[in-house]
VMD Tcl script that builds the backbone (N, CA, C; Angstrom):
set m [mol new atoms 498]
animate dup $m
set s [atomselect $m all]
$s set {name element resname resid chain x y z} {
  {N N MET 1 A 18.907 -17.351 -10.607}
  {CA C MET 1 A 19.372 -18.722 -10.708}
  {C C MET 1 A 18.957 -19.504 -9.467}
  {N N LEU 2 A 19.176 -18.889 -8.285}
  {CA C LEU 2 A 18.826 -19.531 -7.031}
  {C C LEU 2 A 17.314 -19.689 -6.904}
  {N N LYS 3 A 16.580 -18.688 -7.366}
  {CA C LYS 3 A 15.121 -18.749 -7.294}
  {C C LYS 3 A 14.591 -19.891 -8.158}
  {N N LYS 4 A 15.174 -20.082 -9.346}
  {CA C LYS 4 A 14.735 -21.163 -10.225}
  {C C LYS 4 A 15.001 -22.512 -9.573}
  {N N ARG 5 A 16.145 -22.630 -8.921}
  {CA C ARG 5 A 16.507 -23.884 -8.264}
  {C C ARG 5 A 15.554 -24.161 -7.105}
  {N N ILE 6 A 15.265 -23.136 -6.318}
  {CA C ILE 6 A 14.334 -23.307 -5.196}
  {C C ILE 6 A 12.961 -23.692 -5.718}
  {N N PHE 7 A 12.522 -23.027 -6.775}
  {CA C PHE 7 A 11.214 -23.338 -7.360}
  {C C PHE 7 A 11.165 -24.782 -7.843}
  {N N SER 8 A 12.235 -25.250 -8.498}
  {CA C SER 8 A 12.233 -26.621 -9.000}
  {C C SER 8 A 12.254 -27.632 -7.853}
  {N N VAL 9 A 12.950 -27.332 -6.764}
  {CA C VAL 9 A 12.979 -28.226 -5.609}
  {C C VAL 9 A 11.597 -28.300 -4.973}
  {N N ILE 10 A 10.950 -27.133 -4.826}
  {CA C ILE 10 A 9.602 -27.104 -4.244}
  {C C ILE 10 A 8.623 -27.854 -5.134}
  {N N ALA 11 A 8.726 -27.648 -6.438}
  {CA C ALA 11 A 7.819 -28.320 -7.370}
  {C C ALA 11 A 8.006 -29.832 -7.326}
  {N N SER 12 A 9.237 -30.287 -7.305}
  {CA C SER 12 A 9.474 -31.732 -7.283}
  {C C SER 12 A 9.055 -32.338 -5.946}
  {N N ALA 13 A 9.251 -31.604 -4.849}
  {CA C ALA 13 A 8.843 -32.106 -3.539}
  {C C ALA 13 A 7.326 -32.209 -3.441}
  {N N SER 14 A 6.642 -31.196 -3.955}
  {CA C SER 14 A 5.178 -31.254 -3.903}
  {C C SER 14 A 4.646 -32.349 -4.825}
  {N N ALA 15 A 5.261 -32.552 -5.973}
  {CA C ALA 15 A 4.839 -33.624 -6.875}
  {C C ALA 15 A 5.065 -34.989 -6.217}
  {N N ALA 16 A 6.179 -35.139 -5.514}
  {CA C ALA 16 A 6.459 -36.407 -4.834}
  {C C ALA 16 A 5.449 -36.654 -3.714}
  {N N ALA 17 A 5.066 -35.590 -2.996}
  {CA C ALA 17 A 4.085 -35.736 -1.913}
  {C C ALA 17 A 2.726 -36.131 -2.468}
  {N N VAL 18 A 2.354 -35.544 -3.578}
  {CA C VAL 18 A 1.070 -35.887 -4.193}
  {C C VAL 18 A 1.085 -37.325 -4.681}
  {N N MET 19 A 2.177 -37.732 -5.293}
  {CA C MET 19 A 2.266 -39.107 -5.800}
  {C C MET 19 A 2.258 -40.103 -4.656}
  {N N ALA 20 A 2.938 -39.767 -3.545}
  {CA C ALA 20 A 2.949 -40.677 -2.397}
  {C C ALA 20 A 1.552 -40.818 -1.829}
  {N N GLY 21 A 0.824 -39.714 -1.750}
  {CA C GLY 21 A -0.558 -39.772 -1.268}
  {C C GLY 21 A -1.428 -40.604 -2.188}
  {N N SER 22 A -1.237 -40.428 -3.489}
  {CA C SER 22 A -2.021 -41.203 -4.457}
  {C C SER 22 A -1.668 -42.681 -4.390}
  {N N ASN 23 A -0.381 -43.000 -4.203}
  {CA C ASN 23 A 0.035 -44.403 -4.086}
  {C C ASN 23 A -0.569 -45.050 -2.848}
  {N N ALA 24 A -0.640 -44.301 -1.760}
  {CA C ALA 24 A -1.223 -44.845 -0.535}
  {C C ALA 24 A -2.699 -45.136 -0.734}
  {N N MET 25 A -3.349 -44.254 -1.464}
  {CA C MET 25 A -4.773 -44.460 -1.741}
  {C C MET 25 A -4.984 -45.670 -2.657}
  {N N SER 26 A -4.093 -45.847 -3.637}
  {CA C SER 26 A -4.279 -46.951 -4.578}
  {C C SER 26 A -3.934 -48.297 -3.950}
  {N N ALA 27 A -3.213 -48.287 -2.841}
  {CA C ALA 27 A -2.888 -49.538 -2.167}
  {C C ALA 27 A -4.145 -50.201 -1.633}
  {N N PHE 28 A -5.139 -49.399 -1.363}
  {CA C PHE 28 A -6.381 -49.946 -0.828}
  {C C PHE 28 A -7.408 -50.241 -1.919}
  {N N ALA 29 A -7.011 -50.112 -3.179}
  {CA C ALA 29 A -7.958 -50.361 -4.281}
  {C C ALA 29 A -8.344 -51.827 -4.291}
  {N N GLU 30 A -9.580 -52.105 -4.622}
  {CA C GLU 30 A -10.080 -53.473 -4.541}
  {C C GLU 30 A -9.844 -54.271 -5.813}
  {N N ASP 31 A -9.849 -53.621 -6.942}
  {CA C ASP 31 A -9.643 -54.406 -8.156}
  {C C ASP 31 A -8.648 -53.684 -9.064}
  {N N GLU 32 A -8.155 -54.382 -10.079}
  {CA C GLU 32 A -7.127 -53.849 -10.962}
  {C C GLU 32 A -7.631 -52.696 -11.810}
  {N N ALA 33 A -8.869 -52.693 -12.177}
  {CA C ALA 33 A -9.422 -51.620 -13.002}
  {C C ALA 33 A -9.370 -50.299 -12.254}
  {N N GLN 34 A -9.692 -50.362 -11.001}
  {CA C GLN 34 A -9.644 -49.143 -10.201}
  {C C GLN 34 A -8.198 -48.692 -10.005}
  {N N ALA 35 A -7.269 -49.629 -9.851}
  {CA C ALA 35 A -5.855 -49.307 -9.704}
  {C C ALA 35 A -5.327 -48.679 -10.991}
  {N N ALA 36 A -5.781 -49.194 -12.162}
  {CA C ALA 36 A -5.362 -48.632 -13.446}
  {C C ALA 36 A -5.884 -47.207 -13.599}
  {N N THR 37 A -7.098 -46.962 -13.159}
  {CA C THR 37 A -7.676 -45.616 -13.219}
  {C C THR 37 A -6.882 -44.664 -12.324}
  {N N ASN 38 A -6.503 -45.146 -11.150}
  {CA C ASN 38 A -5.704 -44.325 -10.240}
  {C C ASN 38 A -4.334 -44.021 -10.833}
  {N N ALA 39 A -3.745 -44.987 -11.535}
  {CA C ALA 39 A -2.437 -44.775 -12.148}
  {C C ALA 39 A -2.529 -43.710 -13.235}
  {N N ALA 40 A -3.619 -43.733 -14.002}
  {CA C ALA 40 A -3.806 -42.717 -15.036}
  {C C ALA 40 A -4.016 -41.343 -14.406}
  {N N THR 41 A -4.723 -41.302 -13.305}
  {CA C THR 41 A -4.953 -40.026 -12.619}
  {C C THR 41 A -3.654 -39.512 -12.023}
  {N N GLN 42 A -2.809 -40.446 -11.574}
  {CA C GLN 42 A -1.532 -40.074 -10.981}
  {C C GLN 42 A -0.671 -39.294 -11.965}
  {N N GLN 43 A -0.703 -39.688 -13.192}
  {CA C GLN 43 A 0.134 -39.028 -14.180}
  {C C GLN 43 A -0.336 -37.609 -14.448}
  {N N MET 44 A -1.607 -37.317 -14.297}
  {CA C MET 44 A -2.120 -35.973 -14.543}
  {C C MET 44 A -2.145 -35.120 -13.276}
  {N N THR 45 A -2.140 -35.708 -12.120}
  {CA C THR 45 A -2.307 -34.998 -10.859}
  {C C THR 45 A -1.184 -34.010 -10.542}
  {N N PRO 46 A 0.105 -34.334 -10.726}
  {CA C PRO 46 A 1.135 -33.385 -10.312}
  {C C PRO 46 A 0.983 -32.005 -10.965}
  {N N THR 47 A 0.657 -31.953 -12.217}
  {CA C THR 47 A 0.491 -30.659 -12.879}
  {C C THR 47 A -0.700 -29.920 -12.315}
  {N N GLY 48 A -1.795 -30.614 -12.128}
  {CA C GLY 48 A -2.993 -29.996 -11.566}
  {C C GLY 48 A -2.782 -29.559 -10.132}
  {N N SER 49 A -2.067 -30.360 -9.364}
  {CA C SER 49 A -1.841 -29.996 -7.964}
  {C C SER 49 A -0.892 -28.807 -7.859}
  {N N LEU 50 A 0.080 -28.741 -8.758}
  {CA C LEU 50 A 0.973 -27.576 -8.742}
  {C C LEU 50 A 0.193 -26.303 -9.040}
  {N N LEU 51 A -0.708 -26.399 -10.002}
  {CA C LEU 51 A -1.522 -25.243 -10.344}
  {C C LEU 51 A -2.423 -24.872 -9.175}
  {N N SER 52 A -3.035 -25.872 -8.571}
  {CA C SER 52 A -3.932 -25.585 -7.453}
  {C C SER 52 A -3.172 -25.109 -6.218}
  {N N MET 53 A -1.897 -25.444 -6.117}
  {CA C MET 53 A -1.102 -24.993 -4.978}
  {C C MET 53 A -0.552 -23.582 -5.211}
  {N N PHE 54 A -0.106 -23.287 -6.409}
  {CA C PHE 54 A 0.533 -22.000 -6.656}
  {C C PHE 54 A -0.455 -20.889 -6.989}
  {N N LEU 55 A -1.635 -21.226 -7.471}
  {CA C LEU 55 A -2.625 -20.211 -7.782}
  {C C LEU 55 A -3.037 -19.416 -6.543}
  {N N PRO 56 A -3.343 -20.042 -5.413}
  {CA C PRO 56 A -3.649 -19.250 -4.217}
  {C C PRO 56 A -2.470 -18.405 -3.748}
  {N N MET 57 A -1.254 -18.926 -3.908}
  {CA C MET 57 A -0.080 -18.147 -3.508}
  {C C MET 57 A 0.065 -16.906 -4.381}
  {N N VAL 58 A -0.174 -17.050 -5.669}
  {CA C VAL 58 A -0.102 -15.912 -6.581}
  {C C VAL 58 A -1.168 -14.884 -6.214}
  {N N ILE 59 A -2.357 -15.360 -5.904}
  {CA C ILE 59 A -3.435 -14.443 -5.507}
  {C C ILE 59 A -3.072 -13.727 -4.212}
  {N N LEU 60 A -2.500 -14.453 -3.248}
  {CA C LEU 60 A -2.093 -13.821 -1.988}
  {C C LEU 60 A -1.014 -12.774 -2.207}
  {N N PHE 61 A -0.038 -13.051 -3.057}
  {CA C PHE 61 A 1.008 -12.068 -3.334}
  {C C PHE 61 A 0.430 -10.843 -4.039}
  {N N ALA 62 A -0.540 -11.044 -4.921}
  {CA C ALA 62 A -1.183 -9.915 -5.591}
  {C C ALA 62 A -1.942 -9.060 -4.574}
  {N N LEU 63 A -2.671 -9.701 -3.672}
  {CA C LEU 63 A -3.365 -8.949 -2.627}
  {C C LEU 63 A -2.385 -8.205 -1.733}
  {N N LEU 64 A -1.302 -8.864 -1.363}
  {CA C LEU 64 A -0.278 -8.226 -0.543}
  {C C LEU 64 A 0.277 -6.992 -1.245}
  {N N TYR 65 A 0.507 -7.101 -2.538}
  {CA C TYR 65 A 1.036 -5.972 -3.290}
  {C C TYR 65 A 0.054 -4.802 -3.281}
  {N N PHE 66 A -1.216 -5.081 -3.571}
  {CA C PHE 66 A -2.189 -3.995 -3.671}
  {C C PHE 66 A -2.617 -3.447 -2.318}
  {N N ILE 67 A -2.503 -4.228 -1.249}
  {CA C ILE 67 A -2.928 -3.761 0.069}
  {C C ILE 67 A -1.777 -3.132 0.845}
  {N N ALA 68 A -0.577 -3.654 0.724}
  {CA C ALA 68 A 0.523 -3.176 1.558}
  {C C ALA 68 A 1.629 -2.457 0.788}
  {N N ILE 69 A 2.141 -3.061 -0.240}
  {CA C ILE 69 A 3.340 -2.533 -0.894}
  {C C ILE 69 A 3.040 -1.277 -1.704}
  {N N ARG 70 A 2.010 -1.329 -2.539}
  {CA C ARG 70 A 1.704 -0.197 -3.423}
  {C C ARG 70 A 1.343 1.077 -2.649}
  {N N PRO 71 A 0.470 1.017 -1.630}
  {CA C PRO 71 A 0.181 2.242 -0.873}
  {C C PRO 71 A 1.403 2.797 -0.146}
  {N N GLN 72 A 2.274 1.912 0.348}
  {CA C GLN 72 A 3.475 2.386 1.036}
  {C C GLN 72 A 4.403 3.094 0.060}
  {N N LYS 73 A 4.545 2.568 -1.144}
  {CA C LYS 73 A 5.371 3.239 -2.150}
  {C C LYS 73 A 4.797 4.601 -2.495}
  {N N LYS 74 A 3.471 4.687 -2.560}
  {CA C LYS 74 A 2.813 5.957 -2.863}
  {C C LYS 74 A 3.074 6.970 -1.745}
  {N N ARG 75 A 2.964 6.528 -0.475}
  {CA C ARG 75 A 3.251 7.431 0.650}
  {C C ARG 75 A 4.707 7.881 0.637}
  {N N ASP 76 A 5.624 6.961 0.336}
  {CA C ASP 76 A 7.045 7.315 0.263}
  {C C ASP 76 A 7.295 8.349 -0.827}
  {N N GLN 77 A 6.649 8.173 -1.979}
  {CA C GLN 77 A 6.815 9.131 -3.082}
  {C C GLN 77 A 6.276 10.502 -2.682}
  {N N GLU 78 A 5.110 10.552 -2.037}
  {CA C GLU 78 A 4.545 11.823 -1.592}
  {C C GLU 78 A 5.447 12.489 -0.564}
  {N N MET 79 A 6.040 11.691 0.336}
  {CA C MET 79 A 6.942 12.230 1.361}
  {C C MET 79 A 8.185 12.833 0.701}
  {N N LYS 80 A 8.746 12.153 -0.286}
  {CA C LYS 80 A 9.925 12.683 -0.978}
  {C C LYS 80 A 9.597 13.969 -1.726}
  {N N GLU 81 A 8.406 14.020 -2.348}
  {CA C GLU 81 A 7.987 15.244 -3.037}
  {C C GLU 81 A 7.853 16.398 -2.050}
  {N N MET 82 A 7.239 16.124 -0.909}
  {CA C MET 82 A 7.061 17.155 0.113}
  {C C MET 82 A 8.416 17.649 0.599}
  {N N GLN 83 A 9.352 16.746 0.842}
  {CA C GLN 83 A 10.671 17.128 1.321}
  {C C GLN 83 A 11.443 17.917 0.264}
  {N N ALA 84 A 11.224 17.612 -1.009}
  {CA C ALA 84 A 11.919 18.330 -2.083}
  {C C ALA 84 A 11.314 19.709 -2.324}
  {N N ASN 85 A 10.039 19.907 -1.984}
  {CA C ASN 85 A 9.357 21.173 -2.255}
  {C C ASN 85 A 9.305 22.108 -1.058}
  {N N ILE 86 A 10.149 21.895 -0.080}
  {CA C ILE 86 A 10.174 22.784 1.084}
  {C C ILE 86 A 10.790 24.112 0.675}
  {N N GLN 87 A 10.174 25.200 1.164}
  {CA C GLN 87 A 10.647 26.547 0.848}
  {C C GLN 87 A 11.017 27.258 2.138}
  {N N VAL 88 A 11.823 28.304 2.006}
  {CA C VAL 88 A 12.179 29.124 3.156}
  {C C VAL 88 A 10.901 29.791 3.667}
  {N N GLY 89 A 10.695 29.720 4.986}
  {CA C GLY 89 A 9.510 30.299 5.597}
  {C C GLY 89 A 8.435 29.284 5.912}
  {N N ASP 90 A 8.569 28.051 5.426}
  {CA C ASP 90 A 7.592 27.004 5.718}
  {C C ASP 90 A 7.743 26.529 7.158}
  {N N GLU 91 A 6.627 26.203 7.778}
  {CA C GLU 91 A 6.640 25.606 9.112}
  {C C GLU 91 A 6.629 24.103 8.932}
  {N N ILE 92 A 7.610 23.418 9.546}
  {CA C ILE 92 A 7.750 21.979 9.367}
  {C C ILE 92 A 7.741 21.271 10.718}
  {N N VAL 93 A 7.506 19.973 10.667}
  {CA C VAL 93 A 7.580 19.113 11.839}
  {C C VAL 93 A 8.528 17.969 11.505}
  {N N THR 94 A 9.446 17.667 12.427}
  {CA C THR 94 A 10.395 16.579 12.201}
  {C C THR 94 A 9.844 15.284 12.764}
  {N N GLY 95 A 10.536 14.201 12.485}
  {CA C GLY 95 A 10.125 12.894 12.989}
  {C C GLY 95 A 10.177 12.818 14.501}
  {N N GLY 96 A 11.034 13.603 15.117}
  {CA C GLY 96 A 11.146 13.625 16.578}
  {C C GLY 96 A 10.161 14.565 17.234}
  {N N GLY 97 A 9.366 15.276 16.435}
  {CA C GLY 97 A 8.363 16.168 16.989}
  {C C GLY 97 A 8.806 17.612 17.118}
  {N N ILE 98 A 9.956 17.962 16.593}
  {CA C ILE 98 A 10.442 19.346 16.655}
  {C C ILE 98 A 9.715 20.161 15.588}
  {N N VAL 99 A 9.163 21.301 16.005}
  {CA C VAL 99 A 8.449 22.184 15.104}
  {C C VAL 99 A 9.317 23.414 14.887}
  {N N GLY 100 A 9.467 23.836 13.639}
  {CA C GLY 100 A 10.279 25.005 13.355}
  {C C GLY 100 A 9.959 25.614 12.013}
  {N N ILE 101 A 10.545 26.782 11.785}
  {CA C ILE 101 A 10.368 27.498 10.526}
  {C C ILE 101 A 11.676 27.418 9.758}
  {N N VAL 102 A 11.587 27.088 8.477}
  {CA C VAL 102 A 12.773 26.916 7.636}
  {C C VAL 102 A 13.443 28.260 7.412}
  {N N VAL 103 A 14.761 28.307 7.701}
  {CA C VAL 103 A 15.549 29.519 7.509}
  {C C VAL 103 A 16.381 29.411 6.240}
  {N N SER 104 A 17.016 28.262 6.039}
  {CA C SER 104 A 17.797 28.055 4.818}
  {C C SER 104 A 17.759 26.585 4.428}
  {N N ILE 105 A 18.015 26.360 3.159}
  {CA C ILE 105 A 17.953 25.007 2.610}
  {C C ILE 105 A 19.292 24.690 1.957}
  {N N GLY 106 A 19.863 23.536 2.322}
  {CA C GLY 106 A 21.110 23.075 1.715}
  {C C GLY 106 A 20.832 21.913 0.781}
  {N N ASP 107 A 21.891 21.193 0.407}
  {CA C ASP 107 A 21.716 20.041 -0.484}
  {C C ASP 107 A 20.896 18.942 0.180}
  {N N ASP 108 A 21.325 18.509 1.361}
  {CA C ASP 108 A 20.590 17.453 2.058}
  {C C ASP 108 A 20.241 17.839 3.492}
  {N N THR 109 A 20.407 19.115 3.833}
  {CA C THR 109 A 20.057 19.587 5.165}
  {C C THR 109 A 19.188 20.836 5.090}
  {N N VAL 110 A 18.504 21.099 6.191}
  {CA C VAL 110 A 17.647 22.271 6.307}
  {C C VAL 110 A 17.939 22.898 7.664}
  {N N VAL 111 A 18.041 24.231 7.714}
  {CA C VAL 111 A 18.221 24.931 8.977}
  {C C VAL 111 A 16.863 25.510 9.367}
  {N N ILE 112 A 16.448 25.196 10.616}
  {CA C ILE 112 A 15.162 25.687 11.088}
  {C C ILE 112 A 15.350 26.490 12.369}
  {N N GLU 113 A 14.411 27.427 12.609}
  {CA C GLU 113 A 14.365 28.191 13.854}
  {C C GLU 113 A 13.275 27.587 14.725}
  {N N THR 114 A 13.593 27.398 15.989}
  {CA C THR 114 A 12.598 26.844 16.910}
  {C C THR 114 A 12.520 27.713 18.153}
  {N N GLY 115 A 11.391 27.696 18.802}
  {CA C GLY 115 A 11.224 28.353 20.092}
  {C C GLY 115 A 11.213 29.866 20.028}
  {N N GLY 116 A 10.930 30.473 21.192}
  {CA C GLY 116 A 10.862 31.931 21.286}
  {C C GLY 116 A 12.225 32.584 21.216}
  {N N ALA 117 A 13.279 31.858 21.597}
  {CA C ALA 117 A 14.626 32.422 21.584}
  {C C ALA 117 A 15.276 32.290 20.211}
  {N N LYS 118 A 14.520 31.786 19.230}
  {CA C LYS 118 A 14.998 31.641 17.848}
  {C C LYS 118 A 16.258 30.765 17.761}
  {N N HIS 119 A 16.221 29.628 18.434}
  {CA C HIS 119 A 17.322 28.679 18.319}
  {C C HIS 119 A 17.309 28.079 16.928}
  {N N LYS 120 A 18.492 27.883 16.368}
  {CA C LYS 120 A 18.581 27.323 15.019}
  {C C LYS 120 A 19.116 25.899 15.100}
  {N N LEU 121 A 18.483 25.035 14.340}
  {CA C LEU 121 A 18.891 23.633 14.263}
  {C C LEU 121 A 19.088 23.256 12.809}
  {N N ARG 122 A 20.121 22.463 12.569}
  {CA C ARG 122 A 20.335 21.940 11.219}
  {C C ARG 122 A 19.907 20.481 11.247}
  {N N ILE 123 A 18.965 20.130 10.361}
  {CA C ILE 123 A 18.448 18.769 10.319}
  {C C ILE 123 A 18.544 18.228 8.895}
  {N N LYS 124 A 18.508 16.926 8.763}
  {CA C LYS 124 A 18.521 16.271 7.454}
  {C C LYS 124 A 17.132 16.328 6.832}
  {N N ASN 125 A 17.086 16.341 5.518}
  {CA C ASN 125 A 15.801 16.380 4.816}
  {C C ASN 125 A 14.932 15.169 5.134}
  {N N TRP 126 A 15.527 13.987 5.290}
  {CA C TRP 126 A 14.757 12.779 5.526}
  {C C TRP 126 A 14.063 12.797 6.882}
  {N N ALA 127 A 14.480 13.700 7.797}
  {CA C ALA 127 A 13.868 13.775 9.126}
  {C C ALA 127 A 12.572 14.571 9.118}
  {N N ILE 128 A 12.291 15.285 8.042}
  {CA C ILE 128 A 11.083 16.103 7.963}
  {C C ILE 128 A 9.901 15.203 7.612}
  {N N THR 129 A 8.872 15.237 8.463}
  {CA C THR 129 A 7.716 14.374 8.236}
  {C C THR 129 A 6.470 15.136 7.802}
  {N N GLU 130 A 6.424 16.439 8.048}
  {CA C GLU 130 A 5.231 17.195 7.697}
  {C C GLU 130 A 5.598 18.641 7.402}
  {N N ASN 131 A 4.989 19.186 6.367}
  {CA C ASN 131 A 5.127 20.596 6.031}
  {C C ASN 131 A 3.782 21.250 6.334}
  {N N VAL 132 A 3.682 21.895 7.494}
  {CA C VAL 132 A 2.413 22.443 7.959}
  {C C VAL 132 A 1.942 23.555 7.029}
  {N N THR 133 A 2.840 24.419 6.600}
  {CA C THR 133 A 2.469 25.542 5.741}
  {C C THR 133 A 1.910 25.054 4.411}
  {N N ALA 134 A 2.550 24.071 3.808}
  {CA C ALA 134 A 2.071 23.539 2.527}
  {C C ALA 134 A 0.701 22.887 2.693}
  {N N ALA 135 A 0.488 22.190 3.800}
  {CA C ALA 135 A -0.807 21.565 4.047}
  {C C ALA 135 A -1.897 22.626 4.182}
  {N N GLU 136 A -1.569 23.749 4.834}
  {CA C GLU 136 A -2.551 24.836 4.964}
  {C C GLU 136 A -2.826 25.479 3.613}
  {N N ARG 137 A -1.788 25.625 2.792}
  {CA C ARG 137 A -1.975 26.189 1.447}
  {C C ARG 137 A -2.906 25.311 0.615}
  {N N ILE 138 A -2.715 24.011 0.691}
  {CA C ILE 138 A -3.553 23.083 -0.075}
  {C C ILE 138 A -4.992 23.142 0.421}
  {N N LYS 139 A -5.169 23.202 1.741}
  {CA C LYS 139 A -6.514 23.260 2.305}
  {C C LYS 139 A -7.214 24.552 1.893}
  {N N ALA 140 A -6.498 25.674 1.849}
  {CA C ALA 140 A -7.086 26.952 1.462}
  {C C ALA 140 A -7.391 26.988 -0.036}
  {N N ALA 141 A -6.598 26.281 -0.832}
  {CA C ALA 141 A -6.802 26.292 -2.282}
  {C C ALA 141 A -8.027 25.497 -2.701}
  {N N LYS 142 A -8.404 24.508 -1.902}
  {CA C LYS 142 A -9.590 23.717 -2.232}
  {C C LYS 142 A -10.826 24.582 -2.006}
  {N N PRO 143 A -11.752 24.600 -2.969}
  {CA C PRO 143 A -12.975 25.390 -2.787}
  {C C PRO 143 A -13.846 24.793 -1.691}
  {N N ALA 144 A -14.674 25.667 -1.094}
  {CA C ALA 144 A -15.578 25.188 -0.052}
  {C C ALA 144 A -16.518 24.156 -0.653}
  {N N LYS 145 A -16.737 23.092 0.063}
  {CA C LYS 145 A -17.569 22.005 -0.441}
  {C C LYS 145 A -19.033 22.427 -0.410}
  {N N LYS 146 A -19.680 22.315 -1.539}
  {CA C LYS 146 A -21.095 22.649 -1.639}
  {C C LYS 146 A -21.935 21.465 -1.203}
  {N N SER 147 A -23.134 21.786 -0.763}
  {CA C SER 147 A -24.055 20.717 -0.404}
  {C C SER 147 A -24.524 20.035 -1.687}
  {N N PRO 148 A -24.979 18.815 -1.600}
  {CA C PRO 148 A -25.445 18.107 -2.798}
  {C C PRO 148 A -26.609 18.827 -3.478}
  {N N LEU 149 A -27.451 19.499 -2.698}
  {CA C LEU 149 A -28.582 20.217 -3.290}
  {C C LEU 149 A -28.108 21.411 -4.111}
  {N N GLU 150 A -27.108 22.142 -3.576}
  {CA C GLU 150 A -26.591 23.316 -4.300}
  {C C GLU 150 A -25.875 22.899 -5.576}
  {N N SER 151 A -25.126 21.793 -5.522}
  {CA C SER 151 A -24.406 21.359 -6.710}
  {C C SER 151 A -25.365 20.869 -7.787}
  {N N ALA 152 A -26.571 20.417 -7.384}
  {CA C ALA 152 A -27.575 19.969 -8.357}
  {C C ALA 152 A -28.411 21.135 -8.876}
  {N N GLY 153 A -28.246 22.322 -8.280}
  {CA C GLY 153 A -28.993 23.492 -8.730}
  {C C GLY 153 A -30.345 23.640 -8.059}
  {N N VAL 154 A -30.559 22.936 -6.961}
  {CA C VAL 154 A -31.820 23.022 -6.234}
  {C C VAL 154 A -31.727 24.176 -5.244}
  {N N VAL 155 A -32.740 25.006 -5.211}
  {CA C VAL 155 A -32.761 26.162 -4.325}
  {C C VAL 155 A -33.655 25.852 -3.134}
  {N N ASP 156 A -33.183 26.220 -1.943}
  {CA C ASP 156 A -33.955 25.992 -0.726}
  {C C ASP 156 A -34.870 27.190 -0.499}
  {N N ASP 157 A -36.161 27.057 -0.735}
  {CA C ASP 157 A -37.134 28.142 -0.609}
  {C C ASP 157 A -37.545 28.397 0.829}
  {N N THR 158 A -37.272 27.479 1.724}
  {CA C THR 158 A -37.727 27.650 3.102}
  {C C THR 158 A -37.012 28.802 3.788}
  {N N LYS 159 A -35.756 29.053 3.449}
  {CA C LYS 159 A -35.013 30.165 4.057}
  {C C LYS 159 A -35.623 31.491 3.643}
  {N N LYS 160 A -35.999 31.644 2.389}
  {CA C LYS 160 A -36.576 32.891 1.893}
  {C C LYS 160 A -37.951 33.137 2.504}
  {N N SER 161 A -38.728 32.087 2.635}
  {CA C SER 161 A -40.093 32.243 3.167}
  {C C SER 161 A -40.036 32.613 4.651}
  {N N LYS 162 A -39.059 32.100 5.402}
  {CA C LYS 162 A -38.938 32.458 6.817}
  {C C LYS 162 A -38.570 33.933 6.961}
  {N N LYS 163 A -37.694 34.449 6.094}
  {CA C LYS 163 A -37.278 35.847 6.163}
  {C C LYS 163 A -38.428 36.770 5.769}
  {N N SER 164 A -39.246 36.377 4.836}
  {CA C SER 164 A -40.356 37.209 4.387}
  {C C SER 164 A -41.473 37.256 5.429}
  {N N GLU 165 A -41.601 36.202 6.234}
  {CA C GLU 165 A -42.627 36.188 7.287}
  {C C GLU 165 A -42.285 37.121 8.426}
  {N N GLU 166 A -41.019 37.321 8.679}
  {CA C GLU 166 A -40.607 38.182 9.797}
  {C C GLU 166 A -40.767 39.580 9.399}
}
mol reanalyze $m
mol bondsrecalc $m
mol representation Tube
mol addrep $m
C-alpha cells in the first residue's frame, strides 16, 4: 500500500516537472501554431517521460539482481549445504580462523578438537566457514584434466621418436 502511494507521488511529481519544463519552453514560442503544437506534445509527454525515466531504473535493478543479489544467494545456499553436510572426522575452519576436527554434531552446535593438547570447543553451525576435508574429497573425485590434444584423440609422436632414438 505504501509502495503504491510512493510510486504515485513520484509519478505525479515527475509529470509536474515535465509539464513545468514544457510550459517554460512554450512561453518563448513565437507564434500560436507552435504553441498549439507544444500543447499537444505536452499531453503525450508525461507518459513517455515516465517510461523513459523508469526504464533505466528497471534495467539497473535487473543488473543489480544478476550481479550482486543472485550470486550472494547462491553462496549462502552453498554455505548452508556445507554446514548441514558436516560429518564427524571432518576438518573445519571457523569464521574466527579456528581450525579443528569435528568430534560430535548436535542440533545447532558442533564440538571440535583443536591443537596438540586436544582441546575441545563447542561452536555454532553458522560459525563454520569451510570444510577442508570435503573440499579435498571433491578435488580428489574430479578426474585429472586432460590436455586439449588428448581429449581430441591426437597422439604426440615426438615423445615416442625421442625414446626410440636413444
